[in-house]
C-alpha positions, -999 to 999 in steps of 0.1 A, spaced: 113 890 261 81 876 246 75 842 233 64 839 198 26 836 196 21 800 183 -17 806 180 -13 835 156 -35 831 126 -17 819 95 -17 838 62 -49 832 42 -29 824 11 -10 796 27 -22 763 12 -35 735 34 -12 704 35 -14 668 48 -7 672 86 13 639 87 35 650 58 41 684 74 49 668 108 73 644 90 90 675 75 92 690 110 106 658 124 132 653 97 134 688 82 164 681 60 149 651 43 112 653 41 92 620 41 84 595 14 52 574 15 69 546 33 82 569 61 48 585 64 32 551 68 56 541 96 52 574 114 14 569 114 18 533 125 40 544 154 14 569 164 -14 544 163 5 518 182 17 544 207 -18 555 215 -32 520 219 -4 496 227 -26 473 247 -51 469 219 -22 463 194 -7 437 217 -41 419 219 -47 420 181 -12 407 173 -16 378 198 -50 370 184 -35 368 149 -7 346 163 -32 323 179 -55 321 149 -26 312 125 -8 290 150 -39 269 156 -30 251 124 -4 233 143 -30 207 152 -26 195 116 10 188 122 25 164 96 60 152 96 76 135 66 104 109 71 104 91 38 135 100 18 116 96 -15 89 120 -4 114 144 11 139 147 -18 124 134 -50 103 155 -74 69 143 -83 80 133 -118 115 121 -108 126 88 -123 138 75 -89 104 83 -74 86 64 -102 110 35 -98 106 34 -60 68 33 -64 70 4 -89 93 -16 -67 71 -10 -36 41 -21 -56 55 -52 -74 85 -62 -54 82 -50 -18 114 -57 1 111 -75 34 147 -76 47 164 -57 74 202 -64 73 220 -69 106 258 -71 100 290 -79 119 326 -77 108 351 -97 128 387 -88 125 415 -110 139 451 -121 132 436 -153 116 399 -157 113 403 -194 104 420 -205 136 399 -228 158 400 -204 187 387 -175 166 360 -196 150 349 -207 184 345 -171 195 326 -164 163 303 -193 171 297 -179 206 288 -146 190 264 -163 166 247 -182 195 243 -150 215 226 -133 185 202 -162 180 193 -164 217 182 -127 218 147 -126 232 124 -95 229 90 -99 246 91 -137 239 103 -133 202 136 -148 193 156 -149 161 136 -179 148 104 -158 152 117 -126 135 141 -139 109 134 -135 72 127 -169 57 124 -183 21 86 -181 23 84 -147 38 79 -132 3 46 -150 0 32 -136 32 25 -101 20 0 -77 37 -28 -86 13 -21 -123 12 -48 -147 24 -24 -175 30 -4 -182 61 30 -199 65 15 -231 79 -8 -237 50 19 -229 25 42 -255 41 15 -281 40 10 -275 3 47 -278 -3 50 -310 17 22 -325 -4 38 -314 -37 75 -322 -31 94 -351 -16 95 -351 22 124 -332 37 135 -317 4 123 -282 14 133 -264 46 119 -229 53 151 -218 70 161 -184 83 183 -165 58 218 -155 68 253 -152 54 282 -166 75 313 -186 73 298 -208 100 276 -224 73 306 -247 66 301 -263 100 263 -266 106 254 -279 141 290 -277 154 293 -261 189 319 -236 200 336 -263 221 336 -288 193 353 -265 169 382 -262 193 390 -298 186 392 -294 149 426 -293 132 434 -260 115 445 -280 85 410 -295 81 394 -261 85 416 -246 58 408 -274 34 371 -270 38 373 -232 33 395 -237 2 370 -262 -12 341 -238 -8 360 -209 -24 371 -230 -54 335 -241 -60 321 -207 -54 310 -202 -91 285 -230 -86 271 -216 -53 245 -189 -47 253 -158 -27 240 -173 5 262 -204 2 295 -189 -12 318 -178 17 345 -164 -5 331 -128 -7 327 -130 32 364 -133 38 391 -106 34 428 -105 37 432 -141 26 466 -156 23 475 -187 2 503 -212 4 533 -210 -20 515 -231 -46 483 -210 -44 462 -241 -37 453 -238 0 441 -208 20 463 -204 50 447 -174 68 422 -146 66 421 -112 84 384 -105 85 350 -120 79 316 -105 72 284 -119 87 248 -109 78 215 -119 96 184 -110 76 155 -99 97 118 -96 87 111 -59 80 73 -64 84 75 -77 120 67 -51 146 93 -64 170 122 -63 146 134 -27 156 134 -37 193 154 -69 184 180 -47 167 186 -28 199 194 -60 217 215 -71 187 238 -41 192 240 -48 229 250 -84 224 276 -78 197 292 -46 210 286 -42 247 287 -77 261 313 -90 286 324 -120 266 361 -128 265 376 -125 230 409 -140 217 438 -116 216 436 -94 186 400 -101 178 376 -72 174 340 -69 165 322 -42 146 284 -43 142 257 -24 123 219 -27 125 193 -14 100 182 12 125 217 23 136 221 52 113 188 69 122 193 62 159 228 77 160 217 107 138 188 113 162 213 112 191 236 137 174 207 161 168 195 158 204 230 164 219 237 194 197 203 209 199 210 213 236 241 232 227 221 253 203 196 263 229 225 272 252 234 296 224 199 308 224 204 317 261 236 336 252 216 357 227 190 366 253 217 377 278 234 397 250 201 414 240 193 423 276 228 438 281 229 457 248 193 471 248 193 485 283 211 512 302 230 508 334 205 524 357 172 513 374 150 531 350 168 527 317 173 489 319 151 470 295 150 434 308 114 427 301 115 445 267 144 423 257 125 391 268 93 401 250 114 411 220 130 376 218 95 361 224 85 376 190 107 349 174 87 322 192 54 338 182 66 339 146 75 303 146 42 293 161 22 314 136 42 303 106 41 266 114 4 267 119 -2 286 86 20 261 67 2 231 82 -31 248 72 -16 249 36 -7 212 38 31 215 39 51 190 59 78 193 86 111 178 75 145 170 89 160 203 79 133 224 95 148 224 130 174 250 119 146 275 111 142 290 146 178 300 146 175 317 112 144 337 125 163 345 157 191 361 138 168 381 117 144 390 145 171 402 169 186 423 141 153 441 135 149 446 172 183 463 175 175 485 145 142 497 161 157 504 195 188 520 179 165 544 160 148 553 193 182 560 209 192 581 179 164 606 183 174 642 189 171 657 224 140 676 212 124 645 197 129 626 229 108 652 247 78 645 225 48 624 237 53 587 234 32 581 202 51 609 183 84 597 198 79 561 187 65 574 154 98 592 148 118 561 156 97 538 135 98 563 106 135 558 104 137 521 113 106 509 96 118 514 60 151 498 69 137 466 83 112 465 55 140 464 30 157 435 47 125 416 55 110 419 20 143 408 4 145 378 28 109 369 20 116 372 -18 147 351 -15 128 322 1 99 327 -22 122 319 -50 132 288 -31 96 275 -32 100 270 -69 125 242 -64 117 206 -74 129 191 -41 98 188 -18 118 192 15 135 223 3 103 237 -11 86 231 23 114 246 42 114 278 20 76 282 26 81 278 63 110 303 62 92 329 41 60 328 62 82 329 94 100 360 82 66 376 72 52 370 107 84 382 123 81 414 103 45 419 113 50 411 150 81 433 152 60 462 140 31 455 162 39 433 192 74 445 198 67 482 190 37 480 215 62 467 241 85 496 233 57 520 238 47 505 271 83 506 282 86 542 272 55 550 292 72 532 321 104 553 318 84 585 314 67 577 347 101 570 362 93 534 372 122 510 375 126 482 351 123 453 375 94 458 399 81 490 384 85 510 416 82 547 411 111 570 417 99 606 416 133 623 423 154 599 402 180 613 378 201 591 356 238 587 363 261 602 337 277 569 326 243 553 318 235 582 294 263 574 272 258 550 243 292 533 244 288 515 210 277 547 193 306 567 208 330 540 196 317 542 161 316 580 161 350 586 177 371 556 166 356 532 141 341 558 117 371 582 114 395 552 113 376 534 85 371 565 65 407 578 66 423 576 32 450 550 39 426 527 56 402 530 27 429 518 4 437 489 27 400 479 30 395 479 -8 427 460 -13 418 434 13 383 431 -2 397 424 -37 423 399 -24 398 380 -3 373 380 -32 399 368 -57 411 340 -35 377 327 -26 366 330 -63 394 305 -70 382 284 -41 346 283 -55 359 263 -85 378 239 -62 348 229 -41 336 193 -49 301 179 -50 307 150 -26 287 134 2 283 103 23 254 102 48 277 85 74 294 119 78 264 132 98 273 108 126 300 114 153 334 102 143 337 78 173 302 63 168 300 25 161 284 30 126 313 51 117 338 25 130 319 -2 110 319 19 78 357 25 81 364 -12 87 341 -22 58 360 2 35 394 -12 47 387 -49 45 358 -51 19 365 -21 -4 343 -36 -31 313 -38 -9 294 -5 -15 257 2 -15 232 -25 -24 209 -22 -53 186 -43 -75 175 -46 -111 138 -54 -113 122 -71 -143 85 -71 -149 65 -99 -165 83 -115 -195 87 -149 -211 119 -160 -195 121 -190 -218 119 -169 -250 142 -141 -237 172 -164 -230 196 -144 -252 186 -110 -238 189 -123 -202 224 -136 -209 234 -102 -225 219 -84 -194 240 -105 -170 272 -100 -190 268 -62 -191 261 -61 -154 292 -81 -145 313 -59 -168 300 -27 -153 329 -9 -136 307 4 -108 294 -30 -98 312 -56 -76 308 -86 -99 313 -110 -69 279 -98 -55 259 -102 -87 233 -129 -81 206 -138 -106 183 -168 -101 180 -173 -138 217 -179 -143 218 -205 -114 187 -221 -128 202 -224 -163 234 -240 -148 212 -265 -128 193 -274 -160 225 -279 -179 240 -300 -151 209 -323 -151 205 -323 -188 170 -308 -187 160 -290 -220 126 -273 -217 108 -272 -250 83 -244 -240 76 -219 -213 52 -241 -193 79 -268 -191 104 -241 -181 81 -231 -152 76 -267 -141 114 -273 -138 117 -239 -120 93 -252 -92 116 -282 -87 147 -260 -86 132 -236 -61 116 -260 -37 135 -293 -40 172 -282 -43 193 -264 -17 209 -242 -43 175 -231 -56 157 -223 -23 176 -190 -15 162 -176 -48 126 -179 -37 130 -144 -24 140 -130 -58 108 -140 -77 72 -128 -75 45 -151 -86 9 -145 -97 -2 -175 -76 16 -199 -53 39 -217 -77 26 -253 -72 -1 -250 -99 -7 -227 -127 13 -194 -122 32 -166 -139 63 -148 -129 51 -112 -124 85 -98 -114 120 -108 -104 152 -91 -92 189 -92 -99 208 -84 -67 239 -62 -72 263 -43 -50 281 -12 -61 318 -5 -53 326 22 -28 321 57 -42 324 90 -24 319 118 -50 285 127 -63 298 126 -98 309 89 -94 276 80 -78 255 97 -106 277 80 -133 272 46 -116 234 51 -114 232 63 -149 253 35 -163 229 9 -148 200 28 -163 216 30 -197 225 -7 -194 189 -19 -189 176 5 -216 199 -12 -241 182 -46 -235 151 -49 -257 128 -76 -244 104 -87 -271 78 -103 -248 77 -74 -223 81 -63 -197 58 -36 -187 88 -20 -169 124 -28 -160 140 -6 -133 172 -2 -113 166 9 -78 182 13 -44 173 35 -14 208 49 -19 198 62 -53 175 87 -35 204 104 -17 226 102 -48 199 118 -70 192 144 -42 228 155 -41 228 158 -79 196 178 -79 207 200 -50 238 211 -69 218 221 -99 191 237 -77 217 257 -58 230 275 -89 194 281 -101 180 293 -68 211 315 -61 208 332 -95 171 338 -92 174 348 -56 201 374 -63 180 389 -92 149 390 -70 168 406 -41 183 431 -64 150 441 -78 134 444 -44 164 464 -30 163 489 -59 125 494 -54 127 499 -16 160 517 -12 149 540 -41 184 547 -52 199 527 -80 236 533 -72 232 525 -35 212 494 -43 239 482 -68 266 484 -41 243 466 -16 238 438 -40 275 437 -47 282 432 -10 257 403 -10 274 387 -40 308 392 -25 297 376 7 283 346 -11 314 341 -32 336 343 -1 313 319 18 314 292 -9 351 298 -14 357 293 23 340 259 21 371 247 2 394 260 31 372 242 57 371 210 37 334 212 30 316 200 -1 284 208 -20 257 186 -5 222 189 9 230 205 42 256 230 29 234 240 0 205 248 23 227 268 46 241 288 16 205 297 6 198 307 42 229 329 42 215 350 13 189 365 37 215 371 64 240 387 39 213 411 28 206 423 63 242 434 70 244 457 39 208 469 33 206 489 66 238 507 57 228 514 20 193 526 30 205 549 57 232 564 35 206 575 9 185 593 36 212 616 49 226 649 36 260 663 32 292 651 14 297 614 8 323 612 36 300 629 61 271 606 52 292 575 54 304 586 89 268 594 100 256 561 86 281 542 107 272 561 138 234 557 133 231 521 123 265 506 127 259 494 163 226 478 153 242 459 123 271 448 145 247 436 172 226 417 147 257 399 134 270 392 169 237 377 180 237 354 150 273 344 158 264 337 195 236 314 184 261 290 168 294 298 186 290 268 210 288 244 180 325 251 172 335 224 196 310 198 184 321 165 170 292 163 146 299 170 109 265 187 103 268 210 133 304 219 128 293 226 92 267 250 105 292 267 127 317 272 99 292 285 74 274 308 98 307 321 112 318 328 76 286 346 66 287 368 98 324 376 93 321 384 56 287 401 60 299 424 87 332 431 69 313 441 37 285 459 56 306 479 81 339 483 63 337 479 25 302 494 19 308 527 38 342 531 21 329 525 -14 299 547 -8 322 575 4 338 574 -30 313 561 -55 280 565 -36 251 587 -48 250 624 -42 225 638 -17 191 644 -34 185 679 -45 158 685 -20 183 680 7 206 709 -4 187 737 13 187 738 51 153 741 68 149 745 105 120 745 129 117 761 163 103 745 195 75 764 213 79 749 248 83 775 275 120 784 280 131 766 248 124 782 215 122 819 219 132 843 192 152 871 205 171 900 188 208 896 183 227 922 203 248 932 172 221 930 146 185 936 156 173 923 122 187 888 130 174 863 154 194 836 173 182 802 186 192 790 221 190 757 239 186 736 207 202 702 205 224 695 175 217 663 156 244 661 130 274 679 115 272 690 79 299 710 62 315 718 95 284 736 108 261 724 135 227 714 121 197 717 145 164 699 144 138 715 167 100 712 171 72 721 166 69 749 140 62 784 151 42 811 135 57 843 122 39 875 112 45 891 79 69 916 93 91 888 105 91 868 73 122 886 59 143 883 91 172 860 93 179 832 118 215 827 130 223 791 136 259 780 140 279 799 114 253 803 87 226 829 81 195 815 65 165 835 53 131 827 66 109 807 43 87 828 22 50 828 24 33 800 4 64 778 3 62 741 5 75 742 40 45 762 54 25 742 79 -10 745 94 5 760 126 31 783 111 63 786 91 93 764 90 125 785 94 
């Protein structure tokens, strides 16, 4: 028996072809290669021949791009994070900061007792007040750090100091008429100078009379003097003339925002109010909140749960090591798995550096990015290794460069589809008006780009090195060589692939199960489509904190006892003639007090109190200069006027010639939870101030509160979510059609993505979630993950031949394990968050769990079923069966058939798939046949196929494809 002469001269008339294209045809003879597959085959060859150089180049690229991290910039301002450049709230915030900079940090306590007005309870409250005032931080006490009436004159660019201002006041006003006291709100103002022991000797009847007197005269008092709004649960006698008890009281200490020690003082404030060992009367409870409390507790929540997230990161690494390797000393891939996961870190480093080079900032939502990249990167890694494991027996005997080229030829196009669609999805997100979301999308898009590049270079280089190691029979731990090693039978089995081939595939593609899967898909889709319309746009920042945190307790008590005390806000008026605008100012006050979203008890305007003071004294200013003269007397010589100094900005210190450059009206909204209510409240105030037409100015009148930033952000994010989702889906659809190169398959892939998103948003209603900033961002992230689960299936289906059922089964066998592993790795990243107490992290768990569940359901069950019925037919060039014959000694001889000497039979050739019930073989490389043998037949399986004719497109430089 003679071997076929592979060096035989080819026929002269045979045209010369591209060697790479011909080799692609030999490697995948039933498909041929498109330009993308040829590119990845060549890339695999290049990397396989020089893996060390490729590793070095990829690491240099990573270092060059990542060096931009030295320009790290992190943004914490809510205005800069969430407001568009031309946003009305941003413009208003800048105006207020310029003309009316706030200098107050609010430190609050709510005391709850059976009767706040009992002497014993008041004594305990006084002890609490004394403890707060005695707090000492590096020598600074409450008297040093409190916000005072003159604090508003001591701005950053002011040339005056407090001492010189007080001297000027003492020279201008009667001695003792002005006291630059600390600003606070408390029921204890009714008993100035009384000690905790002294109050115990007071009769409760006298206490109740004093409280009743203050409440009845509250309309003549300013907000710092009136204690009525500070009491809750008040009960009156049968005649309604005397207060008999109260259930709760609110106390506020105002701290100077500009003092550097104020944040440290607040820490001691929380310790003294909540964690001290003082003995309280039975039934008395204290709830406290500092200005810094929310950010401190949010930071604590993030730190605690980030530890859990990194534990999930460790789970993924263990899972990858277990799933990529084989259970033998040579086949294990521990180091390959670790280097594969390190690609995620390299991508993060390179993308962050690039984005900082481009002057983008790091925001509060960016910490979730590593876990997004981890899910996508591990998925790509599984696809590449799965393609390597799917090679035929003959392909596995090729040299490493060709072997890796074969694997990358099949996997490269698939991960290109998912990566490009993910990049396109986030590229659309960069068009959003919200700066933090735009920055996040830039970081995400660049991260996925580097992930794609490093997977194809760094990781593929590691794969090549690992293949060289296995070819040299070195173990996977210490690289010791085992010359006589043979793998055990168990380790040669791909358990996942066998499960999909023997059980999952046949079960899913059986007719009754197909009907069940389609029915379940439609039912779930219909239910969640209904749920989509039930999801509310609702948010309260306090949700981000742990339910048992002290700010959460304070918030709940505030809502229970002071339901009208919502978020603080202010209406700011520029320079006008307050004397000439009397009627407009009265109309403005009336409309504010009648506004249904404003607690009228908290409305406090200096102008109204000033007018009441003028009327009481019988002063009638005849012009603006006289009006301003009386105003100085009101502000600096009367106890009711001094608290309003903080509400007016002057061109000069108001003891000589001056103008009022700006003033504020303090308001407090009622409690509102839904975004719709908050937006209506904000808009109603804006409409109100626009309805007032000042004839003497001002240059600007604005309504602003820091809470308006989050309210506007939640309004914008809802609008942006619909816009970005629509544009993203259209972009993903276009990219998918172009890369999958089959319209029908692409349509079904996009349908799966849409179904997954509808089910995801509908599930939010079941989980009790709402549309807000964090959920909207996660939904946009999930578009990229949803594409991954379906695109691999759709792309692979179009590249196979046979009937639809056969291709659906082969698709599940070839890429089903990789898709499942990708989804499982994403799930493992967040599974530990399921037991978290934090709203934001349980939200992450619920949404990512949903997208993995629905994504795998549609990718591994619905899509194969629908493609088996309505998928595209195999391309025409796949209908004819073409085979090649190996030329290695002992494997690939042509020998006469015993029954028919004109036929030839192939031996020792590994089957790669089943088509039409016949075994299909793929064997390499191509042999040469002389002219006499060109008309002979080759018997393979049950079919006889004629040898390709001379000059056909399957001729190669080395011979003929059979």
